[in-house]
C-alpha positions as CSV (number, residue, x, y, z in Angstrom):
1,X,20.2,7.3,1.5
2,X,17.8,4.9,3.4
3,X,15.7,7.7,5.0
4,X,15.5,9.8,2.4
5,X,13.9,6.6,0.3
6,X,11.9,5.7,2.9
7,X,10.5,9.5,3.3
8,X,9.8,9.5,-0.5
9,X,8.1,6.0,0.1
10,X,5.6,7.7,2.3
11,X,4.9,10.3,0.0
12,X,4.4,8.0,-2.8
13,X,1.9,5.9,-0.9
14,X,0.0,8.9,0.5
15,X,-0.3,10.2,-3.4
16,X,-1.0,6.7,-4.8
17,X,-4.4,6.2,-2.2
18,X,-5.3,9.6,-2.9
19,X,-4.9,9.1,-6.9
20,X,-6.5,5.4,-6.4
21,X,-9.3,6.7,-4.2
22,X,-9.7,9.6,-7.4
23,X,-9.6,7.3,-10.0
24,X,-12.2,5.0,-8.3
25,X,-14.5,8.0,-7.8
26,X,-14.3,9.3,-11.5
27,X,-14.8,5.8,-13.0
28,X,-17.7,5.3,-10.7
29,X,-19.5,8.6,-11.7
30,X,-18.2,7.8,-15.2
31,X,-20.2,4.6,-15.5
32,X,-23.3,6.3,-13.1
33,X,-23.7,9.1,-15.6
34,X,-23.3,6.7,-18.6
35,X,-25.5,4.1,-17.8
36,X,-28.0,5.5,-15.3
37,X,-28.4,9.2,-16.1
38,X,-27.7,9.0,-19.9
39,X,-25.2,11.5,-20.1
40,X,-22.1,10.7,-20.5
41,X,-19.4,12.9,-18.5
42,X,-17.0,14.0,-21.5
43,X,-13.9,14.6,-18.8
44,X,-14.2,11.4,-17.5
45,X,-11.9,9.5,-19.7
46,X,-9.0,12.1,-19.9
47,X,-8.8,12.3,-16.1
48,X,-8.7,8.1,-15.5
49,X,-5.9,8.3,-18.6
50,X,-4.3,11.0,-16.5
51,X,-4.3,9.1,-13.4
52,X,-3.5,6.1,-14.2
53,X,-0.3,7.3,-15.9
54,X,0.5,8.6,-12.3
55,X,-0.4,5.7,-10.6
56,X,1.5,3.4,-12.8
57,X,4.8,5.3,-12.6
58,X,4.4,6.0,-8.6
59,X,3.1,2.7,-8.3
60,X,6.8,1.3,-10.5
61,X,8.8,3.2,-8.2
62,X,7.3,1.9,-5.1
63,X,7.9,-1.5,-6.4
64,X,11.6,-0.6,-7.0
65,X,11.4,0.3,-3.2
66,X,10.4,-3.1,-2.1
67,X,11.9,-5.2,-4.6
68,X,8.4,-6.4,-5.8
69,X,8.7,-6.2,-9.8
70,X,9.0,-9.4,-11.8
71,X,12.2,-11.0,-12.1
72,X,13.7,-14.3,-13.3
73,X,16.1,-15.1,-10.1
74,X,17.0,-18.9,-11.0
75,X,20.2,-17.9,-12.1
76,X,21.1,-15.6,-9.4
77,X,19.6,-18.2,-6.6
78,X,22.3,-20.9,-7.6
79,X,25.5,-18.7,-7.8
80,X,27.7,-18.3,-4.8
81,X,27.3,-15.7,-2.5
82,X,30.3,-13.4,-3.2
83,X,29.1,-13.6,-7.1
84,X,25.5,-13.2,-6.2
85,X,26.7,-9.8,-4.7
86,X,28.9,-8.8,-7.7
87,X,25.6,-9.6,-9.6
88,X,24.1,-7.3,-8.1
89,X,25.5,-4.5,-7.8
90,X,25.9,-4.7,-12.0
91,X,22.8,-4.9,-12.1
92,X,22.0,-2.0,-10.1
93,X,24.4,0.0,-12.1
94,X,22.7,-0.6,-15.2
95,X,19.4,0.2,-14.0
96,X,20.7,3.0,-12.6
97,X,22.3,4.4,-16.1
98,X,19.1,3.5,-18.0
99,X,17.2,5.6,-15.4
100,X,19.6,8.6,-15.5
101,X,19.4,8.4,-19.0
102,X,15.5,8.5,-19.0
103,X,15.4,11.2,-16.3
104,X,17.5,13.3,-18.8
105,X,15.4,12.5,-21.8
106,X,12.3,13.1,-19.7
107,X,13.2,16.4,-18.3
108,X,14.3,17.7,-21.7
109,X,11.2,16.6,-23.2
110,X,8.8,17.9,-20.5
111,X,11.0,21.4,-20.6
112,X,10.7,21.4,-24.5
113,X,8.2,24.3,-26.2
114,X,6.3,21.7,-27.7
115,X,4.7,20.3,-24.1
116,X,5.1,23.6,-22.2
117,X,2.0,24.9,-24.9
118,X,0.2,21.8,-25.7
119,X,-3.3,21.4,-23.3
120,X,-5.2,18.3,-23.2
121,X,-8.4,18.4,-25.5
122,X,-11.5,18.0,-23.1
123,X,-10.4,19.8,-19.8
124,X,-7.3,22.3,-21.5
125,X,-5.1,21.4,-18.7
126,X,-1.6,22.1,-19.5
127,X,0.2,18.7,-20.8
128,X,3.1,19.2,-18.9
129,X,1.2,18.3,-15.8
130,X,0.0,14.7,-16.7
131,X,3.1,14.2,-18.6
132,X,5.2,15.3,-15.2
133,X,4.7,12.0,-14.0
134,X,7.5,10.3,-16.0
135,X,10.5,12.2,-14.8
136,X,9.0,12.4,-11.0
137,X,8.4,8.3,-11.4
138,X,11.7,7.7,-12.7
139,X,13.6,10.1,-10.2
140,X,12.1,8.6,-7.4
141,X,12.8,5.1,-8.7
142,X,16.5,6.1,-9.2
143,X,16.4,7.3,-5.4
144,X,15.5,3.7,-4.3
145,X,17.7,2.0,-6.7
146,X,20.4,3.7,-4.9
147,X,19.5,3.3,-1.4
148,X,19.2,-0.6,-2.5
149,X,22.4,0.2,-4.0
150,X,23.9,0.9,-0.8
151,X,22.4,-1.7,1.1
152,X,23.8,-4.2,-0.8
153,X,27.7,-2.7,-0.3
154,X,26.6,-2.2,3.8
155,X,25.4,-6.0,3.8
156,X,28.6,-7.2,2.0
157,X,30.9,-5.1,4.7
158,X,29.2,-6.5,7.6
159,X,29.6,-9.8,6.5
């Protein structure tokens, strides 16, 4: 599971770099066209929002991979090691259950007829493309959480 999570994180890093670079270019062009050339780009705002959505979900998944989200850990730091391990396992299982529910409903949403026929206002891009960031990012996050959960089990066996 660790190798799958590591492979996905490599892909996510590449996608994140590409998306951040693209967003920087689009926003720079939008500012330049609006304030220097006095001719705003009509599509720049829409593209920026779509890129930000993708960056957020891919970045959130990477945050779970590297355990870098904000967390209140004061309680976990002061409990004994065996109880800490159980709390971590229960926490990961709860997060996985929540993610699986979100993944199910997000795929149901993406595959619904209302989304499949919907197009963006400026670019007329099918909306399932920007919306696909939700189930894809959540699926990657679930894989990373499963990998972290397996690591907790393996560390417990080796102690």
